[in-house]
C-alpha positions in Angstrom: 31.8 92.1 145.2 30.8 93.1 148.7 31.7 96.5 150.5 34.6 96.5 152.8 31.8 97.0 155.8 30.3 93.8 155.0 33.6 92.0 154.8 34.5 93.5 158.4 31.3 92.6 159.8 31.6 89.0 158.5 35.0 88.7 160.1 33.6 89.9 163.4 30.9 87.2 163.0 33.8 84.6 163.0 35.4 85.5 166.2 35.6 82.5 168.5 34.8 80.0 165.5 37.2 77.3 165.8 37.3 76.9 162.1 38.9 80.0 161.7 42.4 80.0 163.5 44.2 83.2 164.5 46.7 83.2 161.6 43.8 83.2 159.3 41.8 86.0 161.0 45.2 87.9 161.1 45.7 87.5 157.2 42.0 88.9 156.6 42.6 91.7 159.2 45.7 92.7 157.0 43.6 92.7 153.9 41.1 94.7 155.5 43.6 97.1 157.0 45.3 97.6 153.6 42.3 98.3 151.9 40.8 101.0 154.2 44.1 102.5 154.0 44.2 102.4 150.2 41.1 104.4 150.5 42.5 106.8 153.2 39.7 105.7 155.8 41.9 106.4 158.5 38.9 105.7 161.3 38.2 102.3 159.8 41.7 101.2 159.4 41.9 102.1 163.2 39.0 99.8 163.7 40.6 97.0 162.5 44.1 97.8 164.4 42.1 97.9 167.5 40.4 94.5 166.8 43.6 92.7 165.9 43.9 89.2 167.3 47.7 89.4 167.3 49.6 92.0 169.2 52.6 92.1 167.0 50.2 93.0 164.1 48.5 95.4 166.1 51.7 97.4 166.8 53.0 97.1 163.2 49.4 98.3 161.9 49.5 101.0 164.4 52.9 102.3 163.1 51.9 101.9 159.6 48.7 103.8 159.9 50.7 106.6 161.8 52.8 106.6 158.9 50.3 106.7 156.1 48.0 109.3 157.7 50.5 111.6 158.9 48.3 111.5 162.1 49.0 110.6 165.8 47.1 107.1 166.4 45.7 108.5 169.7 44.1 111.6 168.1 42.4 109.6 165.2 38.7 109.2 165.5 
C-alpha cells in the first residue's frame, strides 16, 4: 500500500486528464482529506482543501478542518 503523499502526488498528475471528471476527483480529494485528518496532519489536509476542484467541497472541508483541528484555517501552516 502506498503512502498518502504518493496518492496526493498521483492525484495532482491527473489534473486536466479528461478520463477523470470533477466528481471522481472530488471523491479522491475527500478520501485524502479524511485520511490526513485521521492522522491529524492539518497542513496536509489544508493542501487538499486548497486544491479542491469543487468550491462547495472546498468550503465544507475548510469548516470541517477548523472543527477537527480547533485551529483557525488562516493561521494553519
